VOPAGU-2260 file (C-alpha; in pm, 1 decimal, decimal comma):
REM VOPAGU-2260
SITE   aa  ch    i         X         Y         Z
SITE  UNK   A    0    8381,8    1584,7    -936,7
SITE  UNK   A    1    8349,9    1375,1   -1205,9
SITE  UNK   A    2    8422,2    1451,3   -1573,3
SITE  UNK   A    3    8035,2    1417,1   -1602,2
SITE  UNK   A    4    7720,9    1329,4   -1501,9
SITE  UNK   A    5    7857,1     989,5   -1371,4
SITE  UNK   A    6    7940,9    1075,4   -1023,9
SITE  UNK   A    7    7601,0    1195,5    -990,6
SITE  UNK   A    8    7506,8     841,9    -853,0
SITE  UNK   A    9    7783,7     890,5    -587,1
SITE  UNK   A   10    7608,4    1239,9    -489,9
SITE  UNK   A   11    7277,1    1049,0    -492,4
SITE  UNK   A   12    7462,2     790,4    -236,7
SITE  UNK   A   13    7578,1    1014,3     -51,7
SITE  UNK   A   14    7245,6    1214,4     -21,5
SITE  UNK   A   15    7050,5     915,6     123,9
SITE  UNK   A   16    7225,2     953,4     442,2
SITE  UNK   A   17    7168,7    1273,2     691,4
SITE  UNK   A   18    7462,3    1484,0     793,1
SITE  UNK   A   19    7566,2    1808,6     836,2
SITE  UNK   A   20    7778,2    1835,2     522,0
SITE  UNK   A   21    7801,2    2095,2     225,7
SITE  UNK   A   22    7852,6    1902,2    -124,8
SITE  UNK   A   23    7960,1    2091,9    -429,9
SITE  UNK   A   24    7934,5    1880,8    -728,6
SITE  UNK   A   25    8159,9    1969,3   -1036,3
SITE  UNK   A   26    8098,5    1784,7   -1394,7
SITE  UNK   A   27    8369,5    1872,5   -1618,6
SITE  UNK   A   28    8138,7    1792,2   -1903,2
SITE  UNK   A   29    8318,7    2021,5   -2127,5
SITE  UNK   A   30    8615,3    1803,1   -2137,8
SITE  UNK   A   31    8376,1    1472,7   -2090,0
SITE  UNK   A   32    8459,1    1183,6   -2135,8
SITE  UNK   A   33    8774,1    1119,1   -1976,3
SITE  UNK   A   34    8799,8     768,5   -2026,0
SITE  UNK   A   35    8939,7     764,3   -2414,7
SITE  UNK   A   36    9209,1    1054,0   -2333,3
SITE  UNK   A   37    9569,5     939,7   -2262,2
SITE  UNK   A   38    9635,3     964,6   -1872,4
SITE  UNK   A   39    9846,0    1246,8   -1881,9
SITE  UNK   A   40    9594,4    1439,8   -2054,5
SITE  UNK   A   41    9330,4    1334,1   -1784,7
SITE  UNK   A   42    9551,8    1438,1   -1480,1
SITE  UNK   A   43    9572,2    1781,2   -1577,4
SITE  UNK   A   44    9192,2    1790,3   -1613,8
SITE  UNK   A   45    9115,5    1656,7   -1294,8
SITE  UNK   A   46    9417,7    1919,7   -1117,9
SITE  UNK   A   47    9253,0    2221,1   -1275,4
SITE  UNK   A   48    8909,7    2128,3   -1125,8
SITE  UNK   A   49    9094,1    2033,6    -818,0
SITE  UNK   A   50    9216,5    2378,4    -823,4
SITE  UNK   A   51    8882,8    2535,5    -891,5
SITE  UNK   A   52    8692,4    2314,8    -591,3
SITE  UNK   A   53    8966,8    2460,3    -358,7
SITE  UNK   A   54    8942,9    2835,6    -481,6
SITE  UNK   A   55    8578,7    2757,5    -361,0
SITE  UNK   A   56    8652,8    2642,8      -6,8
SITE  UNK   A   57    8664,5    2272,6     -47,6
SITE  UNK   A   58    8796,9    2113,4     222,4
SITE  UNK   A   59    8790,5    1758,7      79,9
SITE  UNK   A   60    8748,6    1647,7    -245,8
SITE  UNK   A   61    8646,6    1323,5    -368,7
SITE  UNK   A   62    8732,8    1231,7    -728,4
SITE  UNK   A   63    8386,8    1035,0    -830,6
SITE  UNK   A   64    8523,3     891,8   -1148,0
SITE  UNK   A   65    8703,2     592,7   -1205,4
SITE  UNK   A   66    8933,8     702,5   -1443,0
SITE  UNK   A   67    8996,6    1011,1   -1295,7
SITE  UNK   A   68    9126,0     822,9    -963,3
SITE  UNK   A   69    9334,7     581,6   -1210,0
SITE  UNK   A   70    9520,6     862,3   -1330,1
SITE  UNK   A   71    9525,8    1111,1   -1103,9
SITE  UNK   A   72    9478,2    1015,1    -704,0
SITE  UNK   A   73    9818,4     958,2    -644,2
SITE  UNK   A   74    9996,4    1248,4    -765,9
SITE  UNK   A   75    9727,7    1522,9    -633,9
SITE  UNK   A   76    9752,4    1347,6    -270,5
SITE  UNK   A   77   10145,3    1459,9    -306,2
SITE  UNK   A   78   10063,5    1853,6    -442,7
SITE  UNK   A   79    9739,2    1945,7    -236,3
SITE  UNK   A   80    9694,0    1947,5     155,9
SITE  UNK   A   81    9318,4    1842,0     167,7
SITE  UNK   A   82    9208,7    1488,7     119,5
SITE  UNK   A   83    9182,6    1376,2    -226,7
SITE  UNK   A   84    8936,0    1021,0    -224,5
SITE  UNK   A   85    8902,4     805,8    -526,6
SITE  UNK   A   86    8682,2     535,8    -664,4
SITE  UNK   A   87    8807,9     172,7    -671,6
SITE  UNK   A   88    8601,4     -78,9    -867,0
SITE  UNK   A   89    8456,7    -325,9    -661,6
SITE  UNK   A   90    8664,6    -647,9    -737,0
SITE  UNK   A   91    8724,6    -719,6    -371,1
SITE  UNK   A   92    8343,0    -744,2    -330,0
SITE  UNK   A   93    8275,1    -951,7    -636,8
SITE  UNK   A   94    8579,9   -1240,6    -598,2
SITE  UNK   A   95    8537,6   -1243,8    -243,0
SITE  UNK   A   96    8116,6   -1363,8    -314,2
SITE  UNK   A   97    8238,9   -1560,8    -632,1
SITE  UNK   A   98    8542,0   -1730,6    -537,3
SITE  UNK   A   99    8733,4   -1894,9    -833,8
SITE  UNK   A  100    8456,2   -1789,0   -1064,2
SITE  UNK   A  101    8495,7   -1539,1   -1371,8
SITE  UNK   A  102    8420,5   -1158,3   -1291,2
SITE  UNK   A  103    8397,9    -916,4   -1538,5
SITE  UNK   A  104    8479,2    -562,0   -1497,9
SITE  UNK   A  105    8357,7    -320,9   -1712,3
SITE  UNK   A  106    8586,1      49,0   -1756,7
SITE  UNK   A  107    8695,6     286,7   -1901,1
SITE  UNK   A  108    8977,7     218,0   -2101,6
SITE  UNK   A  109    9242,4     422,9   -1911,5
SITE  UNK   A  110    9103,4     255,3   -1582,1
SITE  UNK   A  111    9176,6     -86,9   -1751,0
SITE  UNK   A  112    9502,6     -48,2   -1770,6
SITE  UNK   A  113    9664,5     208,5   -1515,3
SITE  UNK   A  114    9905,5      55,7   -1252,6
SITE  UNK   A  115    9657,6     102,6    -969,9
SITE  UNK   A  116    9401,7    -169,3   -1112,8
SITE  UNK   A  117    9691,7    -431,7   -1188,5
SITE  UNK   A  118    9789,8    -372,1    -823,9
SITE  UNK   A  119    9438,6    -443,7    -688,6
SITE  UNK   A  120    9424,6    -755,3    -896,3
SITE  UNK   A  121    9727,3    -882,7    -789,9
SITE  UNK   A  122    9665,1    -796,4    -451,3
SITE  UNK   A  123    9341,1   -1001,5    -474,5
SITE  UNK   A  124    9523,6   -1270,5    -604,4
SITE  UNK   A  125    9253,1   -1209,5    -928,3
SITE  UNK   A  126    9492,5   -1185,9   -1203,3
SITE  UNK   A  127    9337,4   -1461,2   -1388,8
SITE  UNK   A  128    9018,6   -1410,8   -1270,3
SITE  UNK   A  129    8889,0   -1033,1   -1397,0
SITE  UNK   A  130    8822,1   -1022,8   -1742,5
SITE  UNK   A  131    8857,9    -691,1   -1830,8
SITE  UNK   A  132    8621,6    -548,2   -2112,4
SITE  UNK   A  133    8716,1    -203,0   -2182,9
SITE  UNK   A  134    8405,0      31,3   -2305,5
SITE  UNK   A  135    8487,1     312,3   -2492,5
SITE  UNK   A  136    8222,6     569,4   -2581,3
SITE  UNK   A  137    8002,3     405,5   -2319,3
SITE  UNK   A  138    8016,7     693,7   -2030,0
SITE  UNK   A  139    7978,2     921,3   -2324,2
SITE  UNK   A  140    7675,2     802,5   -2428,9
SITE  UNK   A  141    7501,6     818,2   -2041,6
SITE  UNK   A  142    7637,2    1194,1   -2055,8
SITE  UNK   A  143    7420,8    1250,8   -2359,3
SITE  UNK   A  144    7153,8    1062,7   -2198,2
SITE  UNK   A  145    7147,6     838,1   -2490,3
SITE  UNK   A  146    7008,5     489,0   -2320,4
SITE  UNK   A  147    6951,3     371,6   -2692,5
SITE  UNK   A  148    7236,1     362,7   -2818,9
SITE  UNK   A  149    7393,3     263,4   -2487,6
SITE  UNK   A  150    7153,5    -101,6   -2485,4
SITE  UNK   A  151    7279,2    -145,3   -2825,2
SITE  UNK   A  152    7605,4     -77,2   -2730,5
SITE  UNK   A  153    7590,2    -314,1   -2425,3
SITE  UNK   A  154    7387,3    -606,4   -2601,7
SITE  UNK   A  155    7659,8    -798,9   -2740,5
SITE  UNK   A  156    7897,0    -752,2   -2431,3
SITE  UNK   A  157    7588,6    -917,4   -2271,2
SITE  UNK   A  158    7532,4   -1206,1   -2531,8
SITE  UNK   A  159    7918,2   -1276,4   -2467,1
SITE  UNK   A  160    7929,4   -1247,8   -2115,3
SITE  UNK   A  161    7575,2   -1479,5   -2088,9
SITE  UNK   A  162    7790,7   -1748,7   -2340,4
SITE  UNK   A  163    8112,0   -1750,1   -2102,0
SITE  UNK   A  164    7863,6   -1786,9   -1806,6
SITE  UNK   A  165    7992,5   -1464,4   -1651,2
SITE  UNK   A  166    7746,6   -1384,0   -1428,1
SITE  UNK   A  167    7967,3   -1147,5   -1179,0
SITE  UNK   A  168    7970,9    -772,4   -1327,6
SITE  UNK   A  169    8157,9    -506,8   -1173,8
SITE  UNK   A  170    8026,4    -143,9   -1281,1
SITE  UNK   A  171    8432,9       6,5   -1261,9
SITE  UNK   A  172    8309,7     339,6   -1417,8
SITE  UNK   A  173    8039,7     561,5   -1192,4
SITE  UNK   A  174    7811,9     630,5   -1505,0
SITE  UNK   A  175    7735,0     295,2   -1586,9
SITE  UNK   A  176    7568,5     260,1   -1242,9
SITE  UNK   A  177    7314,7     461,3   -1408,7
SITE  UNK   A  178    7310,6     180,6   -1698,4
SITE  UNK   A  179    7177,9     -88,7   -1409,2
SITE  UNK   A  180    6823,0    -135,7   -1530,2
SITE  UNK   A  181    6979,9    -189,1   -1915,9
SITE  UNK   A  182    7191,3    -435,1   -1758,9
SITE  UNK   A  183    6945,5    -649,1   -1551,0
SITE  UNK   A  184    6697,8    -595,5   -1859,0
SITE  UNK   A  185    6908,5    -745,9   -2129,1
SITE  UNK   A  186    7093,9   -1042,1   -1865,5
SITE  UNK   A  187    6834,4   -1139,2   -1505,4
SITE  UNK   A  188    7058,6   -1340,0   -1414,0
SITE  UNK   A  189    7390,3   -1091,0   -1392,1
SITE  UNK   A  190    7510,0   -1022,8   -1039,8
SITE  UNK   A  191    7643,0    -613,0   -1051,2
SITE  UNK   A  192    7879,4    -469,0    -789,5
SITE  UNK   A  193    8011,9     -95,6    -818,3
SITE  UNK   A  194    8199,4     105,7    -557,0
SITE  UNK   A  195    7960,3     390,7    -449,3
SITE  UNK   A  196    7848,3     287,2    -116,1
SITE  UNK   A  197    8156,4     164,1       7,0
SITE  UNK   A  198    8323,2     446,6    -134,7
SITE  UNK   A  199    8068,8     725,1      61,5
SITE  UNK   A  200    8088,5     525,4     366,3
SITE  UNK   A  201    8495,8     537,4     401,9
SITE  UNK   A  202    8439,7     913,2     288,6
SITE  UNK   A  203    8237,1     979,8     590,6
SITE  UNK   A  204    8491,7     739,5     852,7
SITE  UNK   A  205    8743,4     941,2     742,1
SITE  UNK   A  206    8641,1    1272,3     791,3
SITE  UNK   A  207    8483,9    1133,5    1099,0
SITE  UNK   A  208    8135,3    1292,0     980,0
SITE  UNK   A  209    7854,4    1156,2    1192,1
SITE  UNK   A  210    7559,9    1036,9     960,6
SITE  UNK   A  211    7277,2     895,7    1014,2
SITE  UNK   A  212    7206,0     583,4     829,5
SITE  UNK   A  213    6999,5     539,7     536,9
SITE  UNK   A  214    6604,6     506,1     603,4
SITE  UNK   A  215    6598,7     264,0     315,8
SITE  UNK   A  216    6806,6      94,3      48,9
SITE  UNK   A  217    6587,0     301,7    -263,4
SITE  UNK   A  218    6799,2     581,3    -240,4
SITE  UNK   A  219    6769,1     971,3    -274,6
SITE  UNK   A  220    6440,0    1055,1    -526,6
SITE  UNK   A  221    6502,7    1430,8    -493,6
SITE  UNK   A  222    6203,3    1446,8    -226,4
SITE  UNK   A  223    6415,5    1327,6     100,8
SITE  UNK   A  224    6449,7    1627,6     328,5
SITE  UNK   A  225    6783,7    1583,9     502,1
SITE  UNK   A  226    7029,9    1834,9     648,1
SITE  UNK   A  227    7264,2    1760,2     399,3
SITE  UNK   A  228    7319,8    2067,7     151,6
SITE  UNK   A  229    7438,6    2041,4    -197,4
SITE  UNK   A  230    7529,4    2247,5    -533,4
SITE  UNK   A  231    7581,7    2119,5    -873,7
SITE  UNK   A  232    7826,0    2310,7   -1131,0
SITE  UNK   A  233    7854,5    2190,9   -1475,1
SITE  UNK   A  234    8071,6    2381,0   -1700,5
SITE  UNK   A  235    7817,8    2380,6   -1988,0
SITE  UNK   A  236    7599,2    2625,7   -2169,0
SITE  UNK   A  237    7372,5    2305,6   -2306,3
SITE  UNK   A  238    7030,4    2309,2   -2095,7
SITE  UNK   A  239    6938,5    2030,5   -2256,6
SITE  UNK   A  240    7235,5    1814,4   -2048,9
SITE  UNK   A  241    7152,3    2008,6   -1725,2
SITE  UNK   A  242    6835,6    1914,3   -1725,6
SITE  UNK   A  243    6895,5    1508,7   -1826,9
SITE  UNK   A  244    7176,5    1584,8   -1481,4
SITE  UNK   A  245    6885,9    1693,0   -1258,7
SITE  UNK   A  246    6675,3    1414,6   -1415,7
SITE  UNK   A  247    6952,8    1157,7   -1306,6
SITE  UNK   A  248    7018,5    1289,7    -955,5
SITE  UNK   A  249    6646,0    1354,1    -892,7
SITE  UNK   A  250    6479,2    1044,9   -1035,2
SITE  UNK   A  251    6436,9     680,9    -949,6
SITE  UNK   A  252    6335,6     528,9   -1295,0
SITE  UNK   A  253    6570,3     348,1   -1413,6
SITE  UNK   A  254    6842,0     523,3   -1170,1
């Protein structure tokens, strides 16, 4: 589940593999974006989606949303009998690859301030090397398919990172993965990190899902055939948004 379309970037990662798996993706577009809401509201919204997924027969749930993970995962793991997985900003690989360097973390306000992230930074001894950049509204632009405004939004942020010579950038929101092409267009020297691939590998290992490895690093493009069955449910009647979600999942161009 995700607050909107960002988690489709995680579904695309899952679909790189071949596995006997059935996936229901639920996008809570009606309540998106989550990133600017109070953590208690995000918890309630995430819980409601999880209850729906359990009613539909889910045997495990992945919160394919950094904000929902930050605000809700710990609590929901105590409330639900099935495994609850979440996302984690890819700070660790960024720090390991760039020891001592300043690293930018682009994330929603909720993710930036929640205790989960603070603990992770402390564990990595990276409290002084992580440059937090809150991006309120950016995930919403992805849900709306407004990449022109997203580029205008990112331009001053990336110009400042260039000025500071910060090249390692962690995309701490699954929506932002769909903006990689814009980030690299504006800042070709940037080195981008996201948690999607690591999360999916952890998911498969934890559930003992037997998978064939991805046949290429190009990603799922809507044409590859495998044994994973998936269904997408978006709680919106907006046909344009539904078509755009299908494009995000099935297109390689820019995504």
